[in-house]
Each structure stands twice: as C-alpha cells, then as structure tokens.
C-alpha positions in Angstrom: -41.8 -45.6 42.7 -39.2 -46.2 45.5 -35.8 -44.6 45.0 -33.1 -47.1 44.0 -30.6 -47.9 46.7 -27.4 -45.9 45.8 -25.3 -48.4 47.8 -26.3 -51.3 45.6 -23.2 -53.2 44.2 -20.8 -51.5 46.6 -18.4 -53.8 48.4 -18.3 -51.7 51.5 -21.3 -51.2 53.8 -23.3 -48.0 53.9 -21.9 -46.9 57.3 -18.3 -46.9 56.0 -19.1 -45.1 52.8 -21.0 -42.3 54.5 -18.3 -42.0 57.1 -15.5 -41.6 54.5 -17.6 -39.1 52.5 -18.5 -37.0 55.5 -14.9 -36.9 56.7 -13.6 -35.7 53.3 -16.4 -33.1 52.9 -16.3 -31.7 56.4 -12.6 -31.6 57.3 -9.5 -30.3 55.5 -8.4 -33.8 54.5 -6.9 -35.3 51.4 -8.1 -38.6 49.9 -5.0 -40.2 51.4 -5.8 -38.8 54.8 -9.2 -40.5 54.6 -7.6 -43.7 53.5 -5.2 -43.6 56.5 -8.0 -42.9 59.0 -10.0 -45.8 57.7 -6.9 -48.0 57.8 -6.6 -47.2 61.6 -10.0 -48.8 61.8 -8.9 -51.9 59.9 -10.7 -50.8 56.7 -8.5 -51.1 53.6 -9.6 -48.7 50.8 -7.6 -47.0 48.1 -7.8 -43.3 47.2 -9.6 -43.8 43.9 -12.4 -45.6 45.8 -12.8 -42.7 48.2 -12.8 -40.3 45.2 -15.6 -42.2 43.5 -17.6 -42.2 46.7 -17.3 -38.5 47.1 -18.3 -37.9 43.4 -21.4 -40.1 43.8 -22.6 -39.4 47.3 -21.7 -35.7 47.6 -24.5 -34.7 45.1 -26.8 -37.4 46.4 -26.4 -35.9 49.9 -27.3 -32.5 48.5 -30.5 -33.9 46.8 -31.7 -35.6 50.0 -31.0 -32.6 52.2 -32.9 -30.2 49.9 -36.4 -30.7 51.5 -35.0 -30.1 55.0 -33.5 -26.7 54.3 -34.7 -23.7 56.3 -36.3 -20.9 54.3 -33.6 -18.4 53.3 -34.0 -14.8 54.2 -34.7 -12.2 51.5 -31.5 -10.3 52.0 -28.7 -11.8 49.9 -24.9 -11.4 49.7 -23.4 -12.3 46.3 -19.8 -12.4 45.4 -17.3 -14.5 43.3 -14.0 -16.0 44.2 -11.7 -18.3 42.2 -10.4 -21.9 42.5 -8.0 -24.1 40.5 -9.7 -26.6 38.2 -7.8 -28.6 35.7 -4.7 -26.4 36.0 -6.7 -23.2 35.3 -8.3 -20.6 37.5 -12.1 -20.8 37.4 -14.6 -18.4 39.0 -16.8 -19.7 41.8 -20.0 -17.5 42.2 -21.7 -17.9 45.6 -24.7 -16.4 47.3 -25.6 -16.5 51.0 -28.4 -14.9 52.9 -28.2 -12.5 55.9 -27.8 -15.5 58.3 -25.0 -17.1 56.3 -27.1 -19.8 54.8 -26.0 -21.0 51.4 -28.4 -20.0 48.6 -26.5 -21.4 45.6 -23.2 -21.6 43.8 -22.0 -21.8 40.2 -18.6 -22.5 38.5 -17.7 -20.6 35.3 -14.7 -20.0 33.1 -15.3 -16.3 32.8 -16.2 -13.4 35.1 -18.6 -11.2 33.1 -22.2 -10.1 32.8 -23.2 -13.3 31.1 -21.9 -15.4 34.0 -23.4 -13.1 36.6 -26.8 -13.3 34.8 -26.7 -17.1 34.6 -25.8 -17.4 38.3 -28.4 -15.0 39.6 -31.2 -16.5 37.5 -30.2 -20.0 38.7 -30.2 -18.9 42.3 -33.6 -17.1 42.1 -35.1 -20.0 40.3 -34.0 -22.3 43.1 -35.8 -20.3 45.8 -38.8 -19.6 43.5 -41.4 -17.8 45.6 -38.9 -16.4 48.0 -37.0 -14.0 45.7 -34.5 -11.6 47.3 -35.5 -8.1 48.4 -31.9 -6.9 48.5 -28.8 -8.2 46.9 -25.5 -6.9 48.3 -22.5 -7.1 45.9 -19.1 -5.4 45.4 -18.9 -2.5 42.9 -18.6 -4.7 39.8 -20.8 -3.0 37.1 -22.1 -6.3 35.8 -24.2 -6.9 38.9 -26.1 -3.6 38.6 -27.0 -4.3 34.9 -28.1 -7.9 35.6 -30.2 -6.9 38.6 -31.9 -4.2 36.5 -32.7 -6.8 33.9 -34.1 -9.2 36.4 -36.3 -6.5 37.9 -37.6 -5.6 34.5 -38.3 -9.2 33.7 -40.5 -9.6 36.8 -42.1 -6.1 36.8 -41.1 -3.4 34.3 -42.5 -0.7 36.5 -41.1 -1.7 39.9 -37.7 -2.5 41.2 -38.6 -5.5 43.4 -34.9 -6.2 44.1 -32.8 -3.4 45.7 -29.1 -3.5 44.8 -26.6 -2.5 47.5 -23.0 -2.1 46.2 -21.1 -1.0 49.2 -18.1 -3.3 49.5 -18.0 -3.2 53.3 -21.5 -4.5 53.5 -20.4 -7.7 51.8 -18.0 -8.8 54.5 -20.3 -11.7 55.4 -19.8 -13.6 52.1 -16.1 -12.6 51.8 -15.4 -14.2 55.2 -17.4 -17.2 54.1 -15.2 -17.5 51.0 -12.2 -17.5 53.2 -13.6 -20.3 55.4 -14.4 -22.4 52.3 -10.9 -21.8 50.8 -9.2 -22.8 54.0 -11.0 -26.1 53.7 -10.1 -26.5 50.0 -6.5 -25.5 50.5 -5.6 -28.8 52.1 -7.3 -30.8 49.4 -6.1 -31.9 46.0 -6.8 -29.6 43.1 -9.9 -30.4 41.0 -9.4 -32.4 37.8 -12.4 -31.1 35.9 -15.5 -28.8 36.3 -17.7 -31.9 36.7 -15.6 -33.3 39.7 -15.3 -29.8 41.1 -19.1 -29.2 41.0 -19.8 -32.6 42.6 -17.3 -32.1 45.4 -18.4 -28.5 46.1 -22.0 -29.6 46.2 -21.2 -32.0 49.0 -19.0 -29.5 50.8 -21.6 -26.8 50.8 -24.3 -29.2 52.0 -22.1 -30.5 54.8 -21.4 -26.9 55.9 -25.2 -26.1 55.7 -25.9 -29.1 58.0 -23.1 -28.2 60.4 -24.4 -24.6 60.8 -27.9 -25.8 61.5 -29.6 -24.3 58.5 -31.8 -27.4 58.2 -34.8 -28.8 60.1 -34.7 -31.8 62.4 -31.0 -31.7 63.3 -29.7 -32.2 66.8 -26.7 -30.0 67.9 -23.1 -31.0 67.6 -21.2 -33.5 65.4 -23.3 -36.4 66.7 -26.4 -34.5 65.4 -24.7 -34.2 62.0 -24.0 -37.9 61.9 -27.5 -38.8 63.0 -29.1 -36.5 60.4 -27.0 -37.8 57.5 -27.7 -41.4 58.6 -31.5 -40.6 58.6 -31.4 -39.3 55.1 -30.4 -42.8 53.9 -32.3 -44.8 56.7 -35.3 -45.6 54.5 -33.2 -47.2 51.8 -34.0 -50.8 51.1 
C-alpha cells in the first residue's frame, strides 16, 4: 500500500515546508528567525505553523532516512547530558559510534540504572545484529551493572560487550554533546517531552545527513538538500 502523502491538506507547497524544517533543524535559529527568512522570500508564515511543521516532518524525516544509514561500528561511546524541558531539567542519553555516527538517544526524567538500562536496550535493539563489542562510558556505576546484565541476557558464560570506563576515552561523545547544545542554545526551550523528542529526532537526523553517515548523498549543503528532496520525491 503506498504511503499517504504527508503534505496533503497543507496550504504551502512541499518545497517551502521542507526548506523551513531543514533550516530550523540544521542551524541555530529560532522559529521567528525562520519566519523572517521566509518573509525575505515573500512567504508569509507564522511561528506556530513552523512549529507544527517541525513537529510533524522532523520524525518523518527520521523514518525516511533510516534505510539509508551506514552500518554503525561496534565500538560505542555512551554518555548523558541534560536539557530544559517544560521548565525542568531532563536527561538526554546519547550513543555514538567510533566514527561519530549517532546510534540512538533517549530523554528521561531521572539519571539512574533503570534509565540507563532502558536506553541501552533500546539502542541495541535498534542495531539488532550489529551489537556493540565495546561500550565506553564515564565512571557512573549504573553503566557497569547494566552492561553486565545485558551480557548475561545474551550469553551467561561470555561477556560479549566489553565495558571501558576511562573518562578521557569518552571525549568523542562529550564534544558531540557540546556541538548539539550550541545548536539548542539558540532555540526556544522545549514545552514537553513529546515536542522535545520530535525536534531532537529531526536535529539528530539532519546532523547525520550533514556528516555523510548515509548512503547516496553528494557532498556539501546542496547534497543535503538533494538527498532530503529525494526522500519525498516519490510522494504522489
């Protein structure tokens, strides 16, 4: 069954919607900044419309990009940072591979073993047959216990995942946190976990595309635009 066109019933054409969404997810812009940039091109849109576009098409972009992702390496770097959601600090768990490719992320209200377990199980389930061989973390004790549990689940007699807890070895994901937070710092705070997850999904996907961690993408920003357009080209 053909996938329903996500642009159906929208007043603005697909090209304008995708341009606005890509701008917001790729650059340190507010919704008002995107509105102003569109106004320079004689396109009148309000901030709430851009917000709805980002919430709808950010996750849609992630789904359509999934099958083009390059295979992640088996050496992972895992760490958590925090962002403001609904006026409260929430924990953002992230995993990248040795090449900086995003594996997965998860937002939680707490930073404990239960949250670490849920995140790592979710990330491993996403890669399925390409489970990590090493996971590098900071010295938080929750990680060691959860990785032991995961190893026991897959093979009680063999530690298939080696845990590395030397903090200096985790500089890759810590610098990636910093790059993401520089981008988020210019944007409005998130209203809810739902809107935060939708927006972060789109941002992480755009960063994956920008870094070339996908197949069939030409270099440069024009390559990014062409790739995103191709994801929606077959829509009728």
